[in-house]
Predicted model as a PDB file, atoms N, CA, C, CB and O in Angstrom, pLDDT in the B-factor column:
MODEL        1                                                                  
ATOM      1  N   MET A   1       6.393  31.121   4.503  1.00 96.00           N  
ATOM      2  CA  MET A   1       7.398  31.762   5.307  1.00 96.00           C  
ATOM      3  C   MET A   1       8.065  30.708   6.177  1.00 96.00           C  
ATOM      4  CB  MET A   1       6.789  32.894   6.160  1.00 96.00           C  
ATOM      5  O   MET A   1       7.423  29.751   6.610  1.00 96.00           O  
ATOM      6  N   PHE A   2       9.360  30.888   6.432  1.00 97.00           N  
ATOM      7  CA  PHE A   2      10.053  30.017   7.354  1.00 97.00           C  
ATOM      8  C   PHE A   2      11.159  30.786   8.054  1.00 97.00           C  
ATOM      9  CB  PHE A   2      10.618  28.794   6.627  1.00 97.00           C  
ATOM     10  O   PHE A   2      11.616  31.822   7.570  1.00 97.00           O  
ATOM     11  N   THR A   3      11.584  30.266   9.203  1.00 98.00           N  
ATOM     12  CA  THR A   3      12.672  30.870   9.953  1.00 98.00           C  
ATOM     13  C   THR A   3      13.752  29.824  10.178  1.00 98.00           C  
ATOM     14  CB  THR A   3      12.170  31.448  11.301  1.00 98.00           C  
ATOM     15  O   THR A   3      13.474  28.625  10.190  1.00 98.00           O  
ATOM     16  N   ILE A   4      14.984  30.284  10.355  1.00 97.00           N  
ATOM     17  CA  ILE A   4      16.114  29.423  10.698  1.00 97.00           C  
ATOM     18  C   ILE A   4      16.815  30.055  11.889  1.00 97.00           C  
ATOM     19  CB  ILE A   4      17.102  29.236   9.481  1.00 97.00           C  
ATOM     20  O   ILE A   4      17.210  31.220  11.840  1.00 97.00           O  
ATOM     21  N   GLU A   5      16.967  29.283  12.958  1.00 98.00           N  
ATOM     22  CA  GLU A   5      17.631  29.764  14.167  1.00 98.00           C  
ATOM     23  C   GLU A   5      18.683  28.747  14.589  1.00 98.00           C  
ATOM     24  CB  GLU A   5      16.604  30.010  15.314  1.00 98.00           C  
ATOM     25  O   GLU A   5      18.412  27.547  14.630  1.00 98.00           O  
ATOM     26  N   THR A   6      19.882  29.228  14.901  1.00 97.00           N  
ATOM     27  CA  THR A   6      20.951  28.348  15.377  1.00 97.00           C  
ATOM     28  C   THR A   6      21.315  28.754  16.793  1.00 97.00           C  
ATOM     29  CB  THR A   6      22.199  28.411  14.441  1.00 97.00           C  
ATOM     30  O   THR A   6      21.537  29.931  17.076  1.00 97.00           O  
ATOM     31  N   ASP A   7      21.376  27.764  17.686  1.00 95.00           N  
ATOM     32  CA  ASP A   7      21.716  28.014  19.081  1.00 95.00           C  
ATOM     33  C   ASP A   7      22.567  26.853  19.582  1.00 95.00           C  
ATOM     34  CB  ASP A   7      20.432  28.191  19.955  1.00 95.00           C  
ATOM     35  O   ASP A   7      22.064  25.743  19.761  1.00 95.00           O  
ATOM     36  N   MET A   8      23.838  27.103  19.807  1.00 93.00           N  
ATOM     37  CA  MET A   8      24.780  26.089  20.297  1.00 93.00           C  
ATOM     38  C   MET A   8      24.821  24.896  19.338  1.00 93.00           C  
ATOM     39  CB  MET A   8      24.386  25.620  21.726  1.00 93.00           C  
ATOM     40  O   MET A   8      25.336  25.018  18.227  1.00 93.00           O  
ATOM     41  N   ASP A   9      24.285  23.748  19.753  1.00 96.00           N  
ATOM     42  CA  ASP A   9      24.361  22.517  18.947  1.00 96.00           C  
ATOM     43  C   ASP A   9      23.057  22.194  18.217  1.00 96.00           C  
ATOM     44  CB  ASP A   9      24.737  21.349  19.832  1.00 96.00           C  
ATOM     45  O   ASP A   9      22.887  21.078  17.726  1.00 96.00           O  
ATOM     46  N   GLU A  10      22.136  23.159  18.141  1.00 97.00           N  
ATOM     47  CA  GLU A  10      20.835  22.921  17.528  1.00 97.00           C  
ATOM     48  C   GLU A  10      20.543  23.968  16.461  1.00 97.00           C  
ATOM     49  CB  GLU A  10      19.732  22.923  18.592  1.00 97.00           C  
ATOM     50  O   GLU A  10      20.770  25.161  16.665  1.00 97.00           O  
ATOM     51  N   THR A  11      20.037  23.505  15.321  1.00 97.00           N  
ATOM     52  CA  THR A  11      19.480  24.413  14.320  1.00 97.00           C  
ATOM     53  C   THR A  11      17.994  24.102  14.230  1.00 97.00           C  
ATOM     54  CB  THR A  11      20.196  24.258  12.912  1.00 97.00           C  
ATOM     55  O   THR A  11      17.600  22.947  14.072  1.00 97.00           O  
ATOM     56  N   LEU A  12      17.182  25.134  14.331  1.00 97.00           N  
ATOM     57  CA  LEU A  12      15.731  24.990  14.290  1.00 97.00           C  
ATOM     58  C   LEU A  12      15.203  25.702  13.051  1.00 97.00           C  
ATOM     59  CB  LEU A  12      15.072  25.558  15.584  1.00 97.00           C  
ATOM     60  O   LEU A  12      15.397  26.905  12.876  1.00 97.00           O  
ATOM     61  N   ILE A  13      14.531  24.934  12.193  1.00 97.00           N  
ATOM     62  CA  ILE A  13      13.852  25.489  11.032  1.00 97.00           C  
ATOM     63  C   ILE A  13      12.356  25.391  11.315  1.00 97.00           C  
ATOM     64  CB  ILE A  13      14.249  24.732   9.696  1.00 97.00           C  
ATOM     65  O   ILE A  13      11.844  24.303  11.580  1.00 97.00           O  
ATOM     66  N   THR A  14      11.660  26.509  11.262  1.00 97.00           N  
ATOM     67  CA  THR A  14      10.218  26.517  11.484  1.00 97.00           C  
ATOM     68  C   THR A  14       9.544  26.923  10.178  1.00 97.00           C  
ATOM     69  CB  THR A  14       9.822  27.488  12.655  1.00 97.00           C  
ATOM     70  O   THR A  14       9.816  27.991   9.630  1.00 97.00           O  
ATOM     71  N   ILE A  15       8.663  26.055   9.690  1.00 97.00           N  
ATOM     72  CA  ILE A  15       7.955  26.293   8.437  1.00 97.00           C  
ATOM     73  C   ILE A  15       6.500  26.599   8.790  1.00 97.00           C  
ATOM     74  CB  ILE A  15       8.066  25.055   7.460  1.00 97.00           C  
ATOM     75  O   ILE A  15       5.819  25.802   9.436  1.00 97.00           O  
ATOM     76  N   MET A  16       6.040  27.775   8.350  1.00 97.00           N  
ATOM     77  CA  MET A  16       4.686  28.208   8.678  1.00 97.00           C  
ATOM     78  C   MET A  16       3.755  28.028   7.488  1.00 97.00           C  
ATOM     79  CB  MET A  16       4.686  29.670   9.129  1.00 97.00           C  
ATOM     80  O   MET A  16       4.137  28.256   6.340  1.00 97.00           O  
ATOM     81  N   ASP A  17       2.542  27.618   7.778  1.00 96.00           N  
ATOM     82  CA  ASP A  17       1.511  27.503   6.746  1.00 96.00           C  
ATOM     83  C   ASP A  17       0.925  28.887   6.523  1.00 96.00           C  
ATOM     84  CB  ASP A  17       0.395  26.471   7.151  1.00 96.00           C  
ATOM     85  O   ASP A  17       0.234  29.420   7.392  1.00 96.00           O  
ATOM     86  N   ASP A  18       1.193  29.462   5.379  1.00 95.00           N  
ATOM     87  CA  ASP A  18       0.737  30.823   5.088  1.00 95.00           C  
ATOM     88  C   ASP A  18      -0.785  30.962   5.083  1.00 95.00           C  
ATOM     89  CB  ASP A  18       1.280  31.264   3.755  1.00 95.00           C  
ATOM     90  O   ASP A  18      -1.305  32.068   5.235  1.00 95.00           O  
ATOM     91  N   THR A  19      -1.507  29.843   4.910  1.00 96.00           N  
ATOM     92  CA  THR A  19      -2.972  29.904   4.906  1.00 96.00           C  
ATOM     93  C   THR A  19      -3.548  29.888   6.322  1.00 96.00           C  
ATOM     94  CB  THR A  19      -3.544  28.738   4.104  1.00 96.00           C  
ATOM     95  O   THR A  19      -4.704  30.261   6.521  1.00 96.00           O  
ATOM     96  N   GLY A  20      -2.757  29.460   7.306  1.00 93.00           N  
ATOM     97  CA  GLY A  20      -3.249  29.357   8.669  1.00 93.00           C  
ATOM     98  C   GLY A  20      -4.057  28.103   8.916  1.00 93.00           C  
ATOM     99  O   GLY A  20      -4.590  27.916  10.009  1.00 93.00           O  
ATOM    100  N   GLU A  21      -4.155  27.246   7.925  1.00 95.00           N  
ATOM    101  CA  GLU A  21      -4.944  26.018   8.043  1.00 95.00           C  
ATOM    102  C   GLU A  21      -4.245  24.959   8.896  1.00 95.00           C  
ATOM    103  CB  GLU A  21      -5.234  25.452   6.662  1.00 95.00           C  
ATOM    104  O   GLU A  21      -4.892  24.235   9.652  1.00 95.00           O  
ATOM    105  N   LEU A  22      -2.918  24.874   8.767  1.00 96.00           N  
ATOM    106  CA  LEU A  22      -2.158  23.838   9.454  1.00 96.00           C  
ATOM    107  C   LEU A  22      -1.219  24.434  10.492  1.00 96.00           C  
ATOM    108  CB  LEU A  22      -1.368  23.011   8.451  1.00 96.00           C  
ATOM    109  O   LEU A  22      -0.838  25.602  10.404  1.00 96.00           O  
ATOM    110  N   GLU A  23      -0.853  23.625  11.472  1.00 97.00           N  
ATOM    111  CA  GLU A  23       0.104  24.048  12.488  1.00 97.00           C  
ATOM    112  C   GLU A  23       1.491  24.189  11.869  1.00 97.00           C  
ATOM    113  CB  GLU A  23       0.134  23.045  13.663  1.00 97.00           C  
ATOM    114  O   GLU A  23       1.790  23.551  10.860  1.00 97.00           O  
ATOM    115  N   ASP A  24       2.335  25.019  12.469  1.00 97.00           N  
ATOM    116  CA  ASP A  24       3.721  25.150  12.027  1.00 97.00           C  
ATOM    117  C   ASP A  24       4.415  23.794  12.128  1.00 97.00           C  
ATOM    118  CB  ASP A  24       4.474  26.219  12.869  1.00 97.00           C  
ATOM    119  O   ASP A  24       4.077  22.981  12.989  1.00 97.00           O  
ATOM    120  N   ALA A  25       5.377  23.556  11.256  1.00 98.00           N  
ATOM    121  CA  ALA A  25       6.213  22.359  11.325  1.00 98.00           C  
ATOM    122  C   ALA A  25       7.620  22.808  11.696  1.00 98.00           C  
ATOM    123  CB  ALA A  25       6.203  21.561   9.962  1.00 98.00           C  
ATOM    124  O   ALA A  25       8.131  23.787  11.154  1.00 98.00           O  
ATOM    125  N   SER A  26       8.239  22.086  12.620  1.00 98.00           N  
ATOM    126  CA  SER A  26       9.590  22.414  13.061  1.00 98.00           C  
ATOM    127  C   SER A  26      10.537  21.282  12.706  1.00 98.00           C  
ATOM    128  CB  SER A  26       9.622  22.688  14.576  1.00 98.00           C  
ATOM    129  O   SER A  26      10.205  20.106  12.852  1.00 98.00           O  
ATOM    130  N   VAL A  27      11.728  21.654  12.235  1.00 97.00           N  
ATOM    131  CA  VAL A  27      12.793  20.698  11.965  1.00 97.00           C  
ATOM    132  C   VAL A  27      13.932  21.056  12.903  1.00 97.00           C  
ATOM    133  CB  VAL A  27      13.249  20.722  10.447  1.00 97.00           C  
ATOM    134  O   VAL A  27      14.482  22.154  12.825  1.00 97.00           O  
ATOM    135  N   LEU A  28      14.290  20.132  13.792  1.00 98.00           N  
ATOM    136  CA  LEU A  28      15.378  20.358  14.734  1.00 98.00           C  
ATOM    137  C   LEU A  28      16.569  19.528  14.280  1.00 98.00           C  
ATOM    138  CB  LEU A  28      14.956  19.993  16.197  1.00 98.00           C  
ATOM    139  O   LEU A  28      16.509  18.299  14.255  1.00 98.00           O  
ATOM    140  N   LEU A  29      17.649  20.208  13.922  1.00 97.00           N  
ATOM    141  CA  LEU A  29      18.834  19.547  13.377  1.00 97.00           C  
ATOM    142  C   LEU A  29      19.931  19.477  14.428  1.00 97.00           C  
ATOM    143  CB  LEU A  29      19.342  20.285  12.124  1.00 97.00           C  
ATOM    144  O   LEU A  29      20.300  20.488  15.025  1.00 97.00           O  
ATOM    145  N   TYR A  30      20.453  18.262  14.651  1.00 97.00           N  
ATOM    146  CA  TYR A  30      21.576  18.016  15.557  1.00 97.00           C  
ATOM    147  C   TYR A  30      22.634  17.230  14.793  1.00 97.00           C  
ATOM    148  CB  TYR A  30      21.117  17.242  16.849  1.00 97.00           C  
ATOM    149  O   TYR A  30      22.401  16.836  13.650  1.00 97.00           O  
ATOM    150  N   ASP A  31      23.782  16.998  15.400  1.00 95.00           N  
ATOM    151  CA  ASP A  31      24.842  16.226  14.751  1.00 95.00           C  
ATOM    152  C   ASP A  31      24.421  14.788  14.472  1.00 95.00           C  
ATOM    153  CB  ASP A  31      26.090  16.234  15.612  1.00 95.00           C  
ATOM    154  O   ASP A  31      24.778  14.226  13.436  1.00 95.00           O  
ATOM    155  N   ASP A  32      23.656  14.184  15.398  1.00 97.00           N  
ATOM    156  CA  ASP A  32      23.351  12.764  15.287  1.00 97.00           C  
ATOM    157  C   ASP A  32      21.907  12.428  14.924  1.00 97.00           C  
ATOM    158  CB  ASP A  32      23.680  12.109  16.555  1.00 97.00           C  
ATOM    159  O   ASP A  32      21.624  11.303  14.511  1.00 97.00           O  
ATOM    160  N   TYR A  33      20.978  13.397  15.073  1.00 97.00           N  
ATOM    161  CA  TYR A  33      19.574  13.147  14.757  1.00 97.00           C  
ATOM    162  C   TYR A  33      18.911  14.388  14.176  1.00 97.00           C  
ATOM    163  CB  TYR A  33      18.823  12.688  16.004  1.00 97.00           C  
ATOM    164  O   TYR A  33      19.365  15.516  14.371  1.00 97.00           O  
ATOM    165  N   VAL A  34      17.832  14.144  13.465  1.00 97.00           N  
ATOM    166  CA  VAL A  34      16.966  15.203  12.956  1.00 97.00           C  
ATOM    167  C   VAL A  34      15.546  14.868  13.410  1.00 97.00           C  
ATOM    168  CB  VAL A  34      17.060  15.335  11.375  1.00 97.00           C  
ATOM    169  O   VAL A  34      15.074  13.750  13.199  1.00 97.00           O  
ATOM    170  N   HIS A  35      14.873  15.820  14.024  1.00 98.00           N  
ATOM    171  CA  HIS A  35      13.492  15.623  14.460  1.00 98.00           C  
ATOM    172  C   HIS A  35      12.598  16.571  13.667  1.00 98.00           C  
ATOM    173  CB  HIS A  35      13.341  15.863  16.002  1.00 98.00           C  
ATOM    174  O   HIS A  35      12.897  17.758  13.538  1.00 98.00           O  
ATOM    175  N   ILE A  36      11.519  16.047  13.147  1.00 98.00           N  
ATOM    176  CA  ILE A  36      10.492  16.862  12.503  1.00 98.00           C  
ATOM    177  C   ILE A  36       9.261  16.755  13.391  1.00 98.00           C  
ATOM    178  CB  ILE A  36      10.192  16.389  11.008  1.00 98.00           C  
ATOM    179  O   ILE A  36       8.808  15.651  13.695  1.00 98.00           O  
ATOM    180  N   ARG A  37       8.718  17.891  13.808  1.00 98.00           N  
ATOM    181  CA  ARG A  37       7.580  17.844  14.734  1.00 98.00           C  
ATOM    182  C   ARG A  37       6.515  18.851  14.324  1.00 98.00           C  
ATOM    183  CB  ARG A  37       8.042  18.120  16.178  1.00 98.00           C  
ATOM    184  O   ARG A  37       6.789  19.883  13.712  1.00 98.00           O  
ATOM    185  N   GLN A  38       5.286  18.500  14.692  1.00 98.00           N  
ATOM    186  CA  GLN A  38       4.138  19.368  14.419  1.00 98.00           C  
ATOM    187  C   GLN A  38       3.092  19.126  15.500  1.00 98.00           C  
ATOM    188  CB  GLN A  38       3.543  19.103  12.988  1.00 98.00           C  
ATOM    189  O   GLN A  38       2.859  17.985  15.900  1.00 98.00           O  
ATOM    190  N   TRP A  39       2.473  20.182  15.964  1.00 97.00           N  
ATOM    191  CA  TRP A  39       1.443  20.079  16.988  1.00 97.00           C  
ATOM    192  C   TRP A  39       0.222  19.380  16.411  1.00 97.00           C  
ATOM    193  CB  TRP A  39       1.067  21.473  17.534  1.00 97.00           C  
ATOM    194  O   TRP A  39      -0.244  19.714  15.322  1.00 97.00           O  
ATOM    195  N   ASN A  40      -0.299  18.387  17.168  1.00 97.00           N  
ATOM    196  CA  ASN A  40      -1.491  17.645  16.780  1.00 97.00           C  
ATOM    197  C   ASN A  40      -2.641  18.128  17.666  1.00 97.00           C  
ATOM    198  CB  ASN A  40      -1.273  16.087  16.912  1.00 97.00           C  
ATOM    199  O   ASN A  40      -2.721  17.780  18.844  1.00 97.00           O  
ATOM    200  N   GLU A  41      -3.520  18.928  17.085  1.00 94.00           N  
ATOM    201  CA  GLU A  41      -4.613  19.535  17.841  1.00 94.00           C  
ATOM    202  C   GLU A  41      -5.600  18.492  18.369  1.00 94.00           C  
ATOM    203  CB  GLU A  41      -5.345  20.544  16.972  1.00 94.00           C  
ATOM    204  O   GLU A  41      -6.198  18.696  19.425  1.00 94.00           O  
ATOM    205  N   LYS A  42      -5.783  17.379  17.653  1.00 95.00           N  
ATOM    206  CA  LYS A  42      -6.715  16.328  18.097  1.00 95.00           C  
ATOM    207  C   LYS A  42      -6.228  15.644  19.369  1.00 95.00           C  
ATOM    208  CB  LYS A  42      -6.906  15.283  16.992  1.00 95.00           C  
ATOM    209  O   LYS A  42      -7.015  15.375  20.277  1.00 95.00           O  
ATOM    210  N   ASN A  43      -4.932  15.366  19.432  1.00 96.00           N  
ATOM    211  CA  ASN A  43      -4.370  14.632  20.568  1.00 96.00           C  
ATOM    212  C   ASN A  43      -3.704  15.537  21.600  1.00 96.00           C  
ATOM    213  CB  ASN A  43      -3.372  13.623  20.074  1.00 96.00           C  
ATOM    214  O   ASN A  43      -3.256  15.064  22.645  1.00 96.00           O  
ATOM    215  N   TYR A  44      -3.637  16.819  21.314  1.00 97.00           N  
ATOM    216  CA  TYR A  44      -2.989  17.794  22.197  1.00 97.00           C  
ATOM    217  C   TYR A  44      -1.564  17.383  22.561  1.00 97.00           C  
ATOM    218  CB  TYR A  44      -3.810  17.973  23.466  1.00 97.00           C  
ATOM    219  O   TYR A  44      -1.175  17.371  23.729  1.00 97.00           O  
ATOM    220  N   ARG A  45      -0.805  17.047  21.527  1.00 98.00           N  
ATOM    221  CA  ARG A  45       0.601  16.689  21.722  1.00 98.00           C  
ATOM    222  C   ARG A  45       1.348  16.896  20.404  1.00 98.00           C  
ATOM    223  CB  ARG A  45       0.744  15.209  22.219  1.00 98.00           C  
ATOM    224  O   ARG A  45       0.736  17.099  19.355  1.00 98.00           O  
ATOM    225  N   LEU A  46       2.652  16.842  20.476  1.00 98.00           N  
ATOM    226  CA  LEU A  46       3.477  16.951  19.273  1.00 98.00           C  
ATOM    227  C   LEU A  46       3.606  15.590  18.605  1.00 98.00           C  
ATOM    228  CB  LEU A  46       4.873  17.519  19.614  1.00 98.00           C  
ATOM    229  O   LEU A  46       3.844  14.589  19.281  1.00 98.00           O  
ATOM    230  N   ASP A  47       3.451  15.544  17.297  1.00 98.00           N  
ATOM    231  CA  ASP A  47       3.808  14.360  16.509  1.00 98.00           C  
ATOM    232  C   ASP A  47       5.255  14.557  16.084  1.00 98.00           C  
ATOM    233  CB  ASP A  47       2.844  14.157  15.252  1.00 98.00           C  
ATOM    234  O   ASP A  47       5.620  15.620  15.584  1.00 98.00           O  
ATOM    235  N   VAL A  48       6.079  13.534  16.284  1.00 98.00           N  
ATOM    236  CA  VAL A  48       7.512  13.660  16.015  1.00 98.00           C  
ATOM    237  C   VAL A  48       7.982  12.515  15.127  1.00 98.00           C  
ATOM    238  CB  VAL A  48       8.316  13.682  17.332  1.00 98.00           C  
ATOM    239  O   VAL A  48       7.621  11.358  15.341  1.00 98.00           O  
ATOM    240  N   ILE A  49       8.790  12.854  14.130  1.00 98.00           N  
ATOM    241  CA  ILE A  49       9.484  11.876  13.299  1.00 98.00           C  
ATOM    242  C   ILE A  49      10.970  12.108  13.542  1.00 98.00           C  
ATOM    243  CB  ILE A  49       9.101  12.012  11.755  1.00 98.00           C  
ATOM    244  O   ILE A  49      11.444  13.241  13.456  1.00 98.00           O  
ATOM    245  N   THR A  50      11.711  11.036  13.846  1.00 98.00           N  
ATOM    246  CA  THR A  50      13.150  11.135  14.082  1.00 98.00           C  
ATOM    247  C   THR A  50      13.881  10.339  13.025  1.00 98.00           C  
ATOM    248  CB  THR A  50      13.523  10.634  15.498  1.00 98.00           C  
ATOM    249  O   THR A  50      13.486   9.221  12.692  1.00 98.00           O  
ATOM    250  N   MET A  51      14.949  10.916  12.496  1.00 98.00           N  
ATOM    251  CA  MET A  51      15.764  10.235  11.496  1.00 98.00           C  
ATOM    252  C   MET A  51      17.216  10.659  11.657  1.00 98.00           C  
ATOM    253  CB  MET A  51      15.259  10.541  10.064  1.00 98.00           C  
ATOM    254  O   MET A  51      17.521  11.609  12.377  1.00 98.00           O  
ATOM    255  N   THR A  52      18.096   9.953  10.987  1.00 96.00           N  
ATOM    256  CA  THR A  52      19.501  10.338  10.992  1.00 96.00           C  
ATOM    257  C   THR A  52      19.697  11.498  10.010  1.00 96.00           C  
ATOM    258  CB  THR A  52      20.418   9.126  10.619  1.00 96.00           C  
ATOM    259  O   THR A  52      18.858  11.718   9.136  1.00 96.00           O  
ATOM    260  N   PRO A  53      20.792  12.232  10.148  1.00 94.00           N  
ATOM    261  CA  PRO A  53      21.052  13.298   9.176  1.00 94.00           C  
ATOM    262  C   PRO A  53      21.126  12.767   7.735  1.00 94.00           C  
ATOM    263  CB  PRO A  53      22.357  14.015   9.529  1.00 94.00           C  
ATOM    264  O   PRO A  53      20.719  13.459   6.802  1.00 94.00           O  
ATOM    265  N   GLU A  54      21.636  11.558   7.551  1.00 93.00           N  
ATOM    266  CA  GLU A  54      21.707  10.975   6.200  1.00 93.00           C  
ATOM    267  C   GLU A  54      20.308  10.719   5.635  1.00 93.00           C  
ATOM    268  CB  GLU A  54      22.514   9.659   6.223  1.00 93.00           C  
ATOM    269  O   GLU A  54      20.067  10.966   4.453  1.00 93.00           O  
ATOM    270  N   MET A  55      19.394  10.230   6.459  1.00 95.00           N  
ATOM    271  CA  MET A  55      18.016  10.012   6.012  1.00 95.00           C  
ATOM    272  C   MET A  55      17.366  11.342   5.632  1.00 95.00           C  
ATOM    273  CB  MET A  55      17.190   9.304   7.114  1.00 95.00           C  
ATOM    274  O   MET A  55      16.659  11.426   4.628  1.00 95.00           O  
ATOM    275  N   TYR A  56      17.604  12.372   6.429  1.00 95.00           N  
ATOM    276  CA  TYR A  56      17.060  13.695   6.141  1.00 95.00           C  
ATOM    277  C   TYR A  56      17.616  14.228   4.819  1.00 95.00           C  
ATOM    278  CB  TYR A  56      17.380  14.671   7.289  1.00 95.00           C  
ATOM    279  O   TYR A  56      16.875  14.791   4.013  1.00 95.00           O  
ATOM    280  N   TRP A  57      18.922  14.051   4.598  1.00 93.00           N  
ATOM    281  CA  TRP A  57      19.555  14.475   3.352  1.00 93.00           C  
ATOM    282  C   TRP A  57      18.903  13.771   2.155  1.00 93.00           C  
ATOM    283  CB  TRP A  57      21.075  14.182   3.389  1.00 93.00           C  
ATOM    284  O   TRP A  57      18.640  14.397   1.129  1.00 93.00           O  
ATOM    285  N   LYS A  58      18.645  12.470   2.295  1.00 94.00           N  
ATOM    286  CA  LYS A  58      17.984  11.721   1.224  1.00 94.00           C  
ATOM    287  C   LYS A  58      16.578  12.256   0.964  1.00 94.00           C  
ATOM    288  CB  LYS A  58      17.922  10.228   1.577  1.00 94.00           C  
ATOM    289  O   LYS A  58      16.153  12.345  -0.187  1.00 94.00           O  
ATOM    290  N   LEU A  59      15.864  12.608   2.012  1.00 95.00           N  
ATOM    291  CA  LEU A  59      14.535  13.198   1.855  1.00 95.00           C  
ATOM    292  C   LEU A  59      14.616  14.494   1.060  1.00 95.00           C  
ATOM    293  CB  LEU A  59      13.890  13.455   3.228  1.00 95.00           C  
ATOM    294  O   LEU A  59      13.796  14.735   0.174  1.00 95.00           O  
ATOM    295  N   MET A  60      15.590  15.318   1.371  1.00 93.00           N  
ATOM    296  CA  MET A  60      15.757  16.586   0.640  1.00 93.00           C  
ATOM    297  C   MET A  60      16.116  16.330  -0.826  1.00 93.00           C  
ATOM    298  CB  MET A  60      16.850  17.453   1.308  1.00 93.00           C  
ATOM    299  O   MET A  60      15.650  17.056  -1.704  1.00 93.00           O  
ATOM    300  N   GLN A  61      16.931  15.315  -1.105  1.00 94.00           N  
ATOM    301  CA  GLN A  61      17.295  14.987  -2.484  1.00 94.00           C  
ATOM    302  C   GLN A  61      16.112  14.429  -3.261  1.00 94.00           C  
ATOM    303  CB  GLN A  61      18.440  13.988  -2.503  1.00 94.00           C  
ATOM    304  O   GLN A  61      16.001  14.648  -4.467  1.00 94.00           O  
ATOM    305  N   ALA A  62      15.230  13.710  -2.578  1.00 95.00           N  
ATOM    306  CA  ALA A  62      14.081  13.084  -3.237  1.00 95.00           C  
ATOM    307  C   ALA A  62      13.166  14.112  -3.897  1.00 95.00           C  
ATOM    308  CB  ALA A  62      13.286  12.262  -2.233  1.00 95.00           C  
ATOM    309  O   ALA A  62      12.492  13.794  -4.877  1.00 95.00           O  
ATOM    310  N   TRP A  63      13.133  15.334  -3.377  1.00 93.00           N  
ATOM    311  CA  TRP A  63      12.302  16.382  -3.969  1.00 93.00           C  
ATOM    312  C   TRP A  63      12.723  16.695  -5.394  1.00 93.00           C  
ATOM    313  CB  TRP A  63      12.364  17.644  -3.126  1.00 93.00           C  
ATOM    314  O   TRP A  63      11.920  17.205  -6.176  1.00 93.00           O  
ATOM    315  N   LYS A  64      13.963  16.398  -5.743  1.00 95.00           N  
ATOM    316  CA  LYS A  64      14.506  16.751  -7.055  1.00 95.00           C  
ATOM    317  C   LYS A  64      14.404  15.616  -8.071  1.00 95.00           C  
ATOM    318  CB  LYS A  64      15.946  17.166  -6.911  1.00 95.00           C  
ATOM    319  O   LYS A  64      14.749  15.807  -9.238  1.00 95.00           O  
ATOM    320  N   LEU A  65      13.940  14.444  -7.655  1.00 95.00           N  
ATOM    321  CA  LEU A  65      13.982  13.258  -8.501  1.00 95.00           C  
ATOM    322  C   LEU A  65      12.591  12.823  -8.950  1.00 95.00           C  
ATOM    323  CB  LEU A  65      14.662  12.122  -7.767  1.00 95.00           C  
ATOM    324  O   LEU A  65      11.584  13.184  -8.342  1.00 95.00           O  
ATOM    325  N   GLU A  66      12.558  12.052 -10.013  1.00 96.00           N  
ATOM    326  CA  GLU A  66      11.310  11.475 -10.519  1.00 96.00           C  
ATOM    327  C   GLU A  66      11.046  10.144  -9.825  1.00 96.00           C  
ATOM    328  CB  GLU A  66      11.369  11.284 -12.062  1.00 96.00           C  
ATOM    329  O   GLU A  66      11.860   9.689  -9.021  1.00 96.00           O  
ATOM    330  N   ASP A  67       9.899   9.512 -10.135  1.00 95.00           N  
ATOM    331  CA  ASP A  67       9.570   8.202  -9.580  1.00 95.00           C  
ATOM    332  C   ASP A  67      10.701   7.221  -9.850  1.00 95.00           C  
ATOM    333  CB  ASP A  67       8.248   7.675 -10.172  1.00 95.00           C  
ATOM    334  O   ASP A  67      11.336   7.273 -10.903  1.00 95.00           O  
ATOM    335  N   GLY A  68      10.953   6.330  -8.904  1.00 95.00           N  
ATOM    336  CA  GLY A  68      11.979   5.318  -9.103  1.00 95.00           C  
ATOM    337  C   GLY A  68      12.606   4.915  -7.785  1.00 95.00           C  
ATOM    338  O   GLY A  68      12.218   5.400  -6.723  1.00 95.00           O  
ATOM    339  N   THR A  69      13.582   4.022  -7.865  1.00 96.00           N  
ATOM    340  CA  THR A  69      14.348   3.575  -6.717  1.00 96.00           C  
ATOM    341  C   THR A  69      15.775   4.081  -6.866  1.00 96.00           C  
ATOM    342  CB  THR A  69      14.312   2.027  -6.583  1.00 96.00           C  
ATOM    343  O   THR A  69      16.372   3.954  -7.935  1.00 96.00           O  
ATOM    344  N   TYR A  70      16.322   4.652  -5.802  1.00 94.00           N  
ATOM    345  CA  TYR A  70      17.620   5.293  -5.899  1.00 94.00           C  
ATOM    346  C   TYR A  70      18.522   4.857  -4.749  1.00 94.00           C  
ATOM    347  CB  TYR A  70      17.465   6.813  -5.909  1.00 94.00           C  
ATOM    348  O   TYR A  70      18.058   4.557  -3.649  1.00 94.00           O  
ATOM    349  N   ILE A  71      19.814   4.831  -5.031  1.00 93.00           N  
ATOM    350  CA  ILE A  71      20.844   4.707  -4.006  1.00 93.00           C  
ATOM    351  C   ILE A  71      21.684   5.978  -4.137  1.00 93.00           C  
ATOM    352  CB  ILE A  71      21.725   3.369  -4.177  1.00 93.00           C  
ATOM    353  O   ILE A  71      22.326   6.206  -5.162  1.00 93.00           O  
ATOM    354  N   LEU A  72      21.670   6.793  -3.098  1.00 89.00           N  
ATOM    355  CA  LEU A  72      22.367   8.066  -3.137  1.00 89.00           C  
ATOM    356  C   LEU A  72      23.607   7.990  -2.250  1.00 89.00           C  
ATOM    357  CB  LEU A  72      21.437   9.217  -2.687  1.00 89.00           C  
ATOM    358  O   LEU A  72      23.581   7.402  -1.169  1.00 89.00           O  
ATOM    359  N   GLU A  73      24.681   8.590  -2.725  1.00 85.00           N  
ATOM    360  CA  GLU A  73      25.914   8.677  -1.945  1.00 85.00           C  
ATOM    361  C   GLU A  73      26.340  10.114  -1.882  1.00 85.00           C  
ATOM    362  CB  GLU A  73      27.033   7.801  -2.546  1.00 85.00           C  
ATOM    363  O   GLU A  73      26.337  10.821  -2.890  1.00 85.00           O  
ATOM    364  N   LYS A  74      26.715  10.556  -0.670  1.00 79.00           N  
ATOM    365  CA  LYS A  74      27.239  11.910  -0.527  1.00 79.00           C  
ATOM    366  C   LYS A  74      28.622  11.976  -1.130  1.00 79.00           C  
ATOM    367  CB  LYS A  74      27.270  12.344   0.953  1.00 79.00           C  
ATOM    368  O   LYS A  74      29.413  11.043  -0.987  1.00 79.00           O  
ATOM    369  N   LYS A  75      28.917  13.068  -1.803  1.00 76.00           N  
ATOM    370  CA  LYS A  75      30.234  13.226  -2.395  1.00 76.00           C  
ATOM    371  C   LYS A  75      31.085  14.140  -1.557  1.00 76.00           C  
ATOM    372  CB  LYS A  75      30.129  13.758  -3.807  1.00 76.00           C  
ATOM    373  O   LYS A  75      32.240  14.395  -1.901  1.00 76.00           O  
TER     374      LYS A  75                                                      
ENDMDL                                                                          
END                                                                             
């Protein structure tokens, strides 16, 4: 299950682990950055990965490709 919420300049995608084993993962989308975060129960803090929207787009495209090295261009 996942949710998508848009508020002003932010889109929040929350992906839930249906098994309850893992913490929810959140993707916060902005014009200039994308943050992926998940609660870390061991350290009692959020783990955050920050990337540009282009890097995030490449990550999404990578799910569709086989092993290899790619140069992707938006059309």
